[in-house]
N, C-alpha and C positions, 0 to 999 in steps of 0.2 A: 432328832431335836431333843434337847434336854427335857426330861419328863415333867419338871416343875414349871416349864415355861408355857404361858397361856397363848392361845390363838389370838386373843385380843392384842397382846403385846407384839406378837409376830406380825400382825397386820400393820401396826404402828411402825415397826421397823421397815417393813416393805414399802410403806408410804414414804418414809424418809429416804430410803435408798433410791426411789424412782421419782423423787420430787421434781427433778429437772429433765426427766426423760421425755422423749417424743411420745405422745399418746399413741395407742394402737390404732391401726388404720380404720377399723370399724367404728371407733369412737369419733374419729374425724368425719367419717361419712355420715354418721347419725346426726352430728352437729350441722353438717352442710345441708342435709335433707331431713329435717325433723318431721316426725309423724308420717314418714314414708318408708315402710319396711323393704320395699323392692330394691333400692340401691344397696342396702346392707346385704341382702341375699346375694345379689349379683357380685358385689365386691368380694364376698366370701368365696364364691366359686372361682373368681379370678385369682384369688390369693393362694389357691392350692398349689403347693410346690413352687411358690414364688415369694420374694421378699416384699415387705410392706413398702419399702422405699421405691420399688418399681411399680407395685400394684396400685398405690394410692394415686399417683398422677395419671396413670392409665385409666383408672376408674373414673376420676373426675372428668377426663377428656371424653370418655364414653357417655357419661351422664349429661354432659352438655348437649349431646345429640339425642339421648334417649334415657329418661329416668322413670318410665312406666313400661309395662309389658306391651301396650299398644304401640308406643313409640319404637320400642326395640324391634318389633315385627315389621315396621316400615323400612328398617335397614335390611339389606341383604346380608347373608352370612359373609360374603366377601367384604362388604363394608365394615362389618364388625371385626373381621380379621385384620384389616388395615389399621383400625384404631387401636386394637389390643396387641399388636405385633410384639411389643417389647416384653410381654409376659411369656413364661414358658408354656409350651403346648397351646399356642394361641389358636391354631386351627381347630383342635378338639374343643377348646373352651368356647370359641365362637359358635360352633354348632350346638354346644350345650346351652349357652345363653339363649339361643333362638328356641330350642326345644322346651326349656324351662318356661320361657315367656309364653309360649303357645299353650303349655299345660295349665299355667295360671289362668289364662283367659278361658280355656275350655272347661276347666273343672271348678275354678274358684272365682269366677266373674272378675278376673284380673287382680284379685287381692291376694297378698301373701298370707297363708293361713297361720294361725297363732297356736296350733296344737302340734305336739311332737309327732304324733302318728301321721297327721296330714302332711306335714313338711317332709317327713321321711318317705312318704308315698310318691314324692316327685323324683323321677329318675335323675340320678346324678347328685342328689342332695343327701349327704351322709350325716352321721351323728355329730361330728364336729361342727359342721355348718348349721345343722338344726339347732344345737344348743347355743351357738353364737347369735343366731337370729332371734331365738326366744329371749335371750338375755338383753341384747343391745337394741333390738327393734321393738320389743314388747315389754321389757322390764320384768319378764317372768324369771324367777330364780332358776338358773341352770348353770352347770359347770362345763364350760367348753375346754376340753383337754386337747391341746396341741403339743408339739414337741417340747416347748418351753415348760408348760404346766406339768407334763409327765416327768420330764427330767428333774426340774427343780423341786417338785413335791417329794420325789424320792430322795434327792440329794440332801434336802433338809432333814429327812428322817421322820417326817410325820406320817408317811405311808411306806409300804414296801410292796410294789406291784410290778408286773411284767408287761401288761398290755394297757392300751388306752381305756378299754372298757373297765378293766379292774381299777384303774386310777380314778375314773369317774365315780364308781361305786364306793371306793374307799374314802374319797374326799367328801362325798355326801354324808358319810358317817362322822368324819373328823371335824368338818367345818360347819359352824352355825349357818343356817340358810341365808342370813343377812349378808354373808360374805361370798356367796356363790358367784355372783356376777363380777364382783371386784377382783376375785382371785385370778381370773384369767388376765384381766387388764394389768394387774401388778406383776404377775410372773412373766408375761410377754415383755413388758418394759425392762424388767430385771434381766431376763434372758438375752435380750438384744444388746444390752449395754455392759453388764457386769458379770452375770452368772452364765457365761458362754459355755457351749458344749465342751470345748477344749480349752485348757488353761484359764479357768475363770479368775477374775480379779478379787480373790479372797481377801487380800490385804486391805482393800478399799471398801469392803462390803460391811455395812452396819449389822449384818446378821452373822458375822464370822464366829461370834462367841456362842451362838445357839445352834449353828448348823452342824449336822453330822458329817457333811462333806462326803457322803456316800458316793463311791465311784470316782472320786477326784484323786488322780495320781500325780498331777502336776498343776500348780497354780501360780498366779502372779500376785 
């Protein structure tokens, strides 16, 4: 990114570029189930290696049956499998949802913890899910780094990293904390619509004049 360009202006351009984009799944879930972190956690686990357009309707269908750990454990693993079958690895994920729900009841009185260490102590909950839950469920500043955030942050040229962990650490330095939560939302929407992994739509992108286009060899 051009060195004289400010993060504030970059955020404005990202907001413009994603104005009419479909909101990220977790934002839709948090609006459907306000003040309930559990659906956000479960939808994050369902979304691993799956697209939002598949995960969102499956999540909503599941939550119509169970949107608390207690309700989830009333379902058998086979019941959960049948509901979430459209998502990838549905058998593994059904068992995971069951075990996570049991862990929440056993160790946290059925409540989703709001600390990074406690969330990551739950088997099957990694850094990406933890940061997304902190941000979207509790409003705690955290940078969730998924494939879109990692790719586009480097493509823009505001960081130069190889791993997700490096990207999170670098963005914490570059981005003012007030933008940490919004960064994931904006880059997910941009990555799903315009700044795709292959042949991004650079000619339509409001950021084209400030983007380094690192790693882009073909664009539209």
